[in-house]
C-alpha positions as MATLAB code, in Angstrom:
seq = 'XXXXXXXXXXXXXXXXXXXXXXXXXXXXXXXXXXXXXXXXXXXXXXXXXXXXXXXXXXXXXXXXXXXXXXXXXXXXXXXXXXXXXXXXXXXXXXXXXXXXXXXXXXXXXXXXXXXXXXXXXXXXXXXXXXXXXXXXXXXXXXXXXXXXXXXXXXXXXXXXXXXXXXXXXXXXXXXXXXXXXXXXXXXXXXXXXXXXXXXXXXXXXXXXXXXXXXXXXXXXXXXXXXXXXXXXXXXXXXX';
ca = [
      42.298   72.992 -218.351;
      40.553   72.944 -214.755;
      37.636   73.187 -212.763;
      34.934   75.407 -213.849;
      31.275   77.549 -212.800;
      31.330   78.060 -209.224;
      34.352   76.078 -208.150;
      36.378   78.201 -210.405;
      34.956   81.238 -208.290;
      35.718   79.346 -205.639;
      39.357   78.385 -206.625;
      39.943   82.106 -206.595;
      37.992   83.269 -203.622;
      40.834   81.063 -202.373;
      43.816   82.443 -203.827;
      42.634   85.825 -202.794;
      41.612   84.813 -199.258;
      45.367   82.982 -198.950;
      47.065   86.254 -200.363;
      45.258   88.149 -197.114;
      46.471   85.054 -194.794;
      49.918   85.844 -196.050;
      50.238   89.405 -196.074;
      48.162   88.986 -192.487;
      51.434   86.642 -191.727;
      53.939   89.064 -193.039;
      52.009   92.008 -190.702;
      52.199   89.644 -187.845;
      55.546   88.925 -188.169;
      56.377   93.156 -188.790;
      54.298   93.685 -185.358;
      56.073   91.087 -183.737;
      59.679   92.245 -184.492;
      58.116   95.742 -183.646;
      57.306   94.763 -180.052;
      60.419   93.092 -179.556;
      62.267   95.852 -180.855;
      60.372   98.624 -179.375;
      62.502  101.191 -177.042;
      60.494  101.709 -174.408;
      59.705   97.936 -173.693;
      63.641   96.800 -174.021;
      64.767   99.832 -171.849;
      62.432   98.203 -169.179;
      62.856   94.022 -169.925;
      66.298   94.247 -170.307;
      66.654   95.813 -166.222;
      68.588   93.685 -164.072;
      69.520   94.276 -160.724;
      71.296   92.698 -158.101;
      70.622   88.983 -160.114;
      66.849   89.811 -160.593;
      65.561   90.400 -164.513;
      62.856   92.086 -165.263;
      59.889   89.457 -166.038;
      60.217   87.606 -169.723;
      56.630   86.471 -169.852;
      56.213   89.494 -172.450;
      59.302   88.227 -174.696;
      58.035   84.432 -174.801;
      54.648   85.557 -176.027;
      56.256   88.230 -178.735;
      58.905   84.940 -179.978;
      55.948   83.356 -180.184;
      54.391   85.801 -182.762;
      56.869   85.771 -184.316;
      57.139   81.954 -185.267;
      53.801   82.167 -185.901;
      53.873   84.817 -188.835;
      56.962   83.190 -190.403;
      54.602   79.678 -190.441;
      51.946   82.082 -191.571;
      53.640   83.196 -194.068;
      54.264   79.408 -195.374;
      51.282   78.146 -195.790;
      49.559   81.458 -197.351;
      52.133   80.206 -200.380;
      50.701   77.076 -200.341;
      47.700   77.620 -200.396;
      48.189   80.730 -202.938;
      50.041   77.588 -205.049;
      47.432   74.674 -204.188;
      44.859   76.680 -205.483;
      46.546   77.791 -208.584;
      47.678   74.466 -209.312;
      44.238   73.101 -208.059;
      46.532   70.035 -206.580;
      44.002   67.983 -204.242;
      47.515   66.805 -202.193;
      48.591   70.415 -201.556;
      45.081   71.732 -200.448;
      44.836   68.857 -198.041;
      48.578   69.185 -196.930;
      46.835   73.122 -196.420;
      44.137   72.544 -194.933;
      46.098   70.019 -192.532;
      48.248   73.186 -191.358;
      45.104   75.664 -191.095;
      43.639   73.066 -188.740;
      46.465   72.635 -186.451;
      47.382   76.470 -187.098;
      43.315   77.446 -185.467;
      43.173   74.907 -182.991;
      46.812   76.599 -181.660;
      45.733   79.868 -182.130;
      42.962   79.364 -179.638;
      44.977   78.112 -176.854;
      47.192   80.476 -177.331;
      43.663   83.019 -177.136;
      42.252   81.126 -174.167;
      45.909   81.275 -172.692;
      46.362   84.931 -173.620;
      42.905   86.005 -172.285;
      43.745   83.797 -168.875;
      46.543   86.032 -168.664;
      45.977   89.199 -169.861;
      47.281   90.832 -167.056;
      50.040   88.586 -165.482;
      52.538   90.532 -168.034;
      51.445   94.361 -166.106;
      51.787   92.332 -162.724;
      54.845   91.189 -162.798;
      56.474   94.537 -163.912;
      54.421   96.406 -160.856;
      55.969   93.666 -159.051;
      59.296   94.071 -159.950;
      59.410   98.124 -160.280;
      57.962   98.103 -156.497;
      60.614   95.872 -155.453;
      63.643   98.267 -157.147;
      61.728  101.240 -155.658;
      61.267  100.105 -152.148;
      65.032   98.757 -152.262;
      66.174  101.983 -153.002;
      64.686  103.346 -150.396;
      65.878  101.012 -147.462;
      69.843  101.637 -150.005;
      69.573  105.131 -149.225;
      71.567  105.456 -146.081;
      74.065  102.245 -145.743;
      74.876  100.588 -149.559;
      76.092  103.468 -151.715;
      76.949  101.375 -154.814;
      73.672   99.436 -154.413;
      71.838  102.937 -154.273;
      73.841  103.783 -157.323;
      72.936  100.807 -159.282;
      69.234  101.011 -158.324;
      68.667  104.552 -158.641;
      70.289  104.012 -162.552;
      67.799  101.381 -162.939;
      64.761  103.575 -161.738;
      65.519  106.658 -163.781;
      65.635  104.284 -166.691;
      62.529  103.272 -165.417;
      61.406  106.579 -165.099;
      62.722  108.385 -167.786;
      60.910  105.800 -170.540;
      57.388  106.128 -168.651;
      57.541  109.881 -168.213;
      56.425  108.577 -164.377;
      58.089  108.985 -160.864;
      56.631  106.861 -158.151;
      53.929  104.040 -156.886;
      51.349  106.642 -156.679;
      50.023  108.665 -154.123;
      51.915  110.647 -151.752;
      55.162  108.212 -152.868;
      55.171  110.850 -156.471;
      55.671  114.259 -154.084;
      58.166  112.524 -151.659;
      60.369  111.170 -154.143;
      60.094  114.033 -156.433;
      61.342  116.457 -153.390;
      63.991  113.572 -152.406;
      65.445  113.848 -155.549;
      65.155  117.985 -155.171;
      66.584  117.950 -151.918;
      69.180  115.738 -153.746;
      69.443  113.021 -151.369;
      67.922  110.702 -154.967;
      68.758  111.079 -158.316;
      65.811  108.929 -159.330;
      62.804  110.919 -161.042;
      62.540  112.328 -164.616;
      63.787  114.958 -166.055;
      60.719  116.070 -166.835;
      59.436  116.281 -163.603;
      56.835  114.292 -164.465;
      54.448  112.871 -161.186;
      52.207  110.420 -162.614;
      51.419  106.688 -160.961;
      54.274  104.193 -162.936;
      51.419  101.517 -162.167;
      49.045  103.030 -164.242;
      51.819  103.720 -166.969;
      53.323  100.328 -166.966;
      49.463   98.853 -167.026;
      48.938  101.455 -170.267;
      52.099  100.245 -171.801;
      51.580   96.541 -172.207;
      47.440   96.599 -172.106;
      47.714   98.786 -175.658;
      50.355   96.514 -176.828;
      47.521   92.973 -175.683;
      45.132   94.734 -177.391;
      46.548   94.709 -180.491;
      47.781   91.374 -180.889;
      44.404   90.465 -179.904;
      42.665   92.211 -182.794;
      44.932   90.707 -185.149;
      44.853   87.564 -183.718;
      40.762   87.646 -184.774;
      41.251   89.293 -187.603;
      43.100   85.994 -188.913;
      40.878   83.400 -187.096;
      38.426   85.081 -189.451;
      39.945   84.812 -191.996;
      41.315   80.621 -191.249;
      37.482   79.690 -191.177;
      37.051   80.977 -194.260;
      40.155   79.373 -195.991;
      39.181   76.338 -194.642;
      35.724   76.174 -196.087;
      36.898   77.136 -199.314;
      39.771   74.314 -199.878;
      37.636   72.133 -198.615;
      35.050   72.662 -201.303;
      37.790   73.154 -204.461;
      39.498   69.842 -203.355;
      36.133   68.336 -203.394;
      35.204   69.787 -206.929;
      38.852   69.071 -207.943;
      37.715   65.460 -207.295;
      34.851   65.778 -208.640;
      35.383   67.534 -211.980;
      35.048   65.900 -215.113;
      38.513   66.479 -216.703;
      39.661   64.710 -213.527;
];
């Protein structure tokens, strides 16, 4: 025989929220894996030229998300089992894990907000360096010119853009048509690559931010319910 009355209601509510938390962990894990293997992002972040690599800040964040999603699934299962078994030990452990996770999420959220434009800026800087080098190496080093053209072609084909904006877009397209370079996408798009890079990474950052906010709300309710249930079990006359 276990808890009765309102405490029993709390028990099943905690189980329900833990099940949602477990599902949320699975969703975050799935989204993180999708971001890690997204074709557009992979094509850009795996680029390399003359020892210079695309910035890895975004992948570091994604790997953290993968770890968080996996931990959330384990903690969610722990909470579900502790609620059904009415175990003070499991519920106490679950509460401690939630507090740690919540603190980490808040810290990660603050860091992410402060550096929300870092990934885009780093990628734009990397792109600009490639673009400038491509123009400088046009008539001097044919091997570097070919390597740069290949890397920039991947950039432009992936994002359907060409150039840094303004007159550079038209100049690059004309250069391609005259056979001097071969870096613009086959579609002939003249979209500003800076804008396309910002759009690509900003969309992904907002997506992870919304997911984190939803999970934070669920965690607050779970911490409240777990403490209420734990106190109810302790005060229950059947124990």
